[in-house]
N, C-alpha and C positions, 0 to 999 in steps of 0.2 A: 220206364224207371219208376220204382216204388215211391210213393209219397205218403206223408203223414199229415193229417189235419192237426195244426199246431197252434197253441196259444201259451202266453206267459201270464202267470197269475200268482196271487197269494192264496195258498190253501188255508182253509178255515180249521181251527181246532175243534175237537169234539164238543166242547161246551157251546160254541157258537152254532154248530150244526144242530144241536139239540134245541137251542133257542129258536132257530128258524123253523125247525120241524114243528114245534109247538105253535108258533105264529101261523104257519100254513094250515095246521089242523083247525085252529080257531076260524080262519077265513073260509076253509072248506066247508065247515058246518053251517055257514050262513047261506040262505037261499041265493044271495047274489054271488056267492063263491062258486056256484055250480057252473058258471059260464067260463071258468078258467081251468086250464091244465096246470096243475101245481108241480113244481120241480121236485125231482127226487132229492132229498136233502144232501146225499153224498155227492151230488154233481154241482152243488153251489160253490162258487169260488169268486174271488175278487180279481177280475180280469185286468191286467195291465196292458197287454198288447195281444191282439188276435192276428195271426199270420195267415191262416188258411192252409191250403195244401202246400207243404214244403217237401221238395225232393229229399229222400232220406240221406243222400250224399251231402246235403247242405246242413243237416242237423248239427254237426259239430261246430259250424260257424255260428249257428243260433246260440248254442251253449256258451261259446267263447264270448259272444257279444253280451249275453245276459250276465256272465261272470264279471266282465269289465264294469258294466253299469252297477251291479250290486256291490262290487268292491268299493265304490265311492259313496255308497249310501249307508247312513247309520240306521241301526234298528230303531223302531218306533212303534206306536200303538194307535189304533183307531177304534171307534165305537160303532156298533151297528145300532142304528136309531132311525125310527120313522119309516113311513111308506110313501110310495109315489107311483105314477104311471107314465109310460111313454106311449104316444107323444103327449097326451094330457088326459085328465080324468073324464072329460066328455067323450073321448074316443080312445079308450085304452087298448093297447095291443100287448104291452108288457107291464107286469106288476113287479115292483122292485122294493127291496129294503134299502134304506139310505145309510150313509156313513157320515160320521162326524170325525174329522181329522184335525184335531186342535193344533198339532205341530205343523200341519200343512206339508206333509211329506209324500203323500200318495201321488199327486200330480207331477212333482219333480222326478220321482222314481220312474213313473211311466214315461215321462219325456226323455229321461236318460236311457232307458231301455230302447225307446224308439230311435234315438240318435245312434246308439251303438249298433242296432240292427241296420239302420240306414248306411252306416259305414261299411257294413258287410254286403251291401247291394240289395237289401230288402226295401221295397217301397215304403216311404214314410207315411205315417198316419196323417190324414188331412182333416179329420173331424176333431173338435175339441174334446178333451178327456172329461168324461162325466162318470166318476166312480159310483157304482151301485152293485147290488147283488140281485140278479134276476131270480125271482121266486115263482113266477107264473106267467103263462101266456094265454091270452083270451083265445078261445077255441075258434077255428075257422068257421065261418058261416054263422057266428053268434049274432043274434038280433041286436041292432045298435042300442035299443033301449035297455036291454039286459046288460050289455057291456057298460053303458053309461051308469047304470045302477051300481055295478061293481066299482066303477071309478069314483062315485059319490061316497061309497063306504070307505074306500082307500083314502080319499081326500079328508074324510072326517076321523080317520083313525088316530088314537092318542099318540103323541110324540114320546114314546117310551123307549128307554135304553134297553136293548136286548142282550148284548154281550160286548166284551172288549176283546180285541184281537191284537196280540203282540206279533209284529212283523219282524222276523229275524232272518227269513230266507224267502226267495222267490223261486218258483218252480216252472219249468217248461213242461207242458203237458201235451200228450198226444190224445186226440179225441176220435172215437169211432162211433158213427151214427148207426143205431140199430132200431128195429121196429119197437123195442121196449124203451127206447130213449138213448141218450148219449152215454158212452162209457169213456171216462177220462183216466188215462194212465200217466203217472208221473214219469218223465223221461230224464230229468236233470234238475238238481237243486243248486241254487247259488246263494251262499250266505251274504247277508248285508254286513260288510266289514268296515265301513267308514266310521270315522270318529264322531 
């Protein structure tokens, strides 16, 4: 049975993608930035729920669940701001751009999508929701001291606002992993229709 690697996310507008591209270019030029594989700007998105491999026959149920969750959520905006590392700056694996969500809408939107998907029989998310934009991954086999040096740069990075993102729809994406990196294809868009 054919399957599609699937996730639900907020697609970023071109201005936000350009701002992240500029940020990654600045980081890439630093000696410490060489230890990282930086994301292709067009693949960066604000993940709300990762589903993994979904049988293609179940994709309509995913679309319906996301439609229901989005219908009860009002449009809002968040700001891309600051940098961080997972799990921490001393041992970074992931470099991320942070989000400032003054209306506090991202986590409830993600929770609503998770509940709606759970009602369709998809496993519920067990980890706490931590909104971020993955912009880089430390290369496998990187020397721990080099990775820690990158973490120190990230920890000391200025807390600058990069872009504002208006959230009016959420998108179900299919993702195909290729040797050149992931290719994300929008499969279904759900407008935020709440008051």
